[in-house]
N, C-alpha and C positions, 0 to 999 in steps of 0.2 A: 216335445213341444214345451220350452220354458218359459215359464212366465216373469215378466220379470217387474219391478215394481220401479216405474222412473219420476224426475219433475222436470218441467216443461218451465223454464221462464217464460212469460208472455208482455210485450211492452210497446207502447203504440203512443207517437206525437204531432202524428198529422190527422183531419179532419176531425172526427167524434172521436176521440182519443179511446173513451171508458166503452162506448157501443162496437168498438175497432174490439176491444181486447173482449168483451164479453161474447163478439160474436167469435171470437177463433177460441175461446173456452166450447162454445159450442160445437165447431167444427172438430175438435181434438177429440171433442166427446163421442162425434159421430163417426169417426174412422176404425174402419174395420181392424179386427183384432187388437184393439184400445177403450178399457174402460175406463169411466172417469171414479177414481176413488175418491177425492176431497178437492175442493178450489178455495183459495184463500179469496179475501179481501180484495180490494182496491184500492190500489194507495197513487197518490199524486206524488210525483218525486222530481228530482230540479236534474237538469240533464250532467250527464258526465262527459268530459272530453270535451267538445266544442259547445260550450255554454253559452251562445249565441241563441241557440235551436230553443224551441216550446217546450215547456214540463212534459215527463212523460204519465200516460199510465203506466201501472205492472203492476202484474198479477202473479203465481204459481199454481199450477196443479200436479195434481199427484195422480199417476195414470197406474194401470195395469196393464202389460201388452206382452201377446208374444212376440212381437215382431222384432228382427234385428236391431240391433243400434242404427246399422246401414236403414234399413228400411225405413225406421223410425224417421231419420233425420230426410229422406225422401219427402216422406207425408207428410211432414211438416212443412217442407221448403213447396210443397204442392197447395198447402194450404195458406201457406204466405203469396205466392205467385197469383195463386184466385181470389186472394184480396187486394192486390194490386201492387205488392211487395215491389219493390226496383233498387237492387244492389249498386250502390253509387258511391259515396262516402262513407268509409268507414265509422261508426261511433255518430252518421249524420243522421238527419230526419228519417222519418219510416211511418208507413200504413200500420204495419204489423211486425214484430221480431219475436222469433218462436226459437227456443234456446234449450235444447237437453243441457239439464244440469247433472243430474245425475241419470245413469241406466244400471239400476241395481249400485252393487259393489265392484263395476267394472271399472276398470282403467283402459281409457282408448287415446291412444296419440297416433293422428293420420294428419294430411294435410288438408281434411275435408270435413273432421271430426276431432275435436278433444273433448274427454268425458272423463272424469268432472270439468265442469266449466272453468277452464283457465281461472278468469277473471272474479268468481263468484264472491270468494272471501276475503273480497274488497270492496261489495259493494252492498249497500244499504238497502237499497231499490231492491235487490234479490234476496238478502237474507233475511227483511223482514215479512215479506208475503210469507219464504219459505220455510222460517220458522214458526209463521204462524199453526203450517198442516204438518211439518215434520223435525220439530224441535229434537227431538230425540235422533236424528238420523246421523249416522258416522261419516263423516268426509271419510271416504278410502284413501285418499294421499295422505291427508293429515291427522289421521285417527282421532277428530276432534268431533263434537257433535253440531249441527246447524246452530243452536243454541249459546255452546261455546264460543263456534266462529264469531255469532252476531257477540256478544258479552266482548270479545276481543278487537272490536272493528275500531277501527283508525278514518271513519270517513263521516265527516260533519255536513253532508247533504240533507236535504230537507225531506222526509220521506212522510206523507200523511192519510191516513186514511179516510179515505171519502165514500166507499160502499162494500157492504157487506156483501155475500153473494148470496144469492136466494136460498141456495141449498150449502148449508157451512161445515165443514169438517166431513166425517166417514160417514157414510150411508152406503 
């Protein structure tokens, strides 16, 4: 059975967004066949797309899993549904959003799953927390590190650190 290092983007802008994100980190870490390697700080970020919505709280976790990409997607969707996620407007407000950013170095293009996440290289709210825990990680499509993507970024949205995780970095 193959073990894969994955990166999951976490976001929320409904209810207590910070608590929603912290709860999601706990739920991910308690998922069968998943072990948490690192969790980024939590960041307060401007919305992308419909800017008339609340700011977001965003973070990224690094995990090791033996789940396939499809199984991991289903597990994350189950967490989202359990937390009350309703899929209504694309880019709209949400209780929780869990996105597979990287699944090892795999490139997956299907209707229900695109990995690496197709928009991540354009989004400061993803690259800032991802760079904190995986600056060295090479994007399998662009062949550039996360740090390199962040340095080349043309995104002026606000991303402010608001809270460091209880356990930070690799453990």
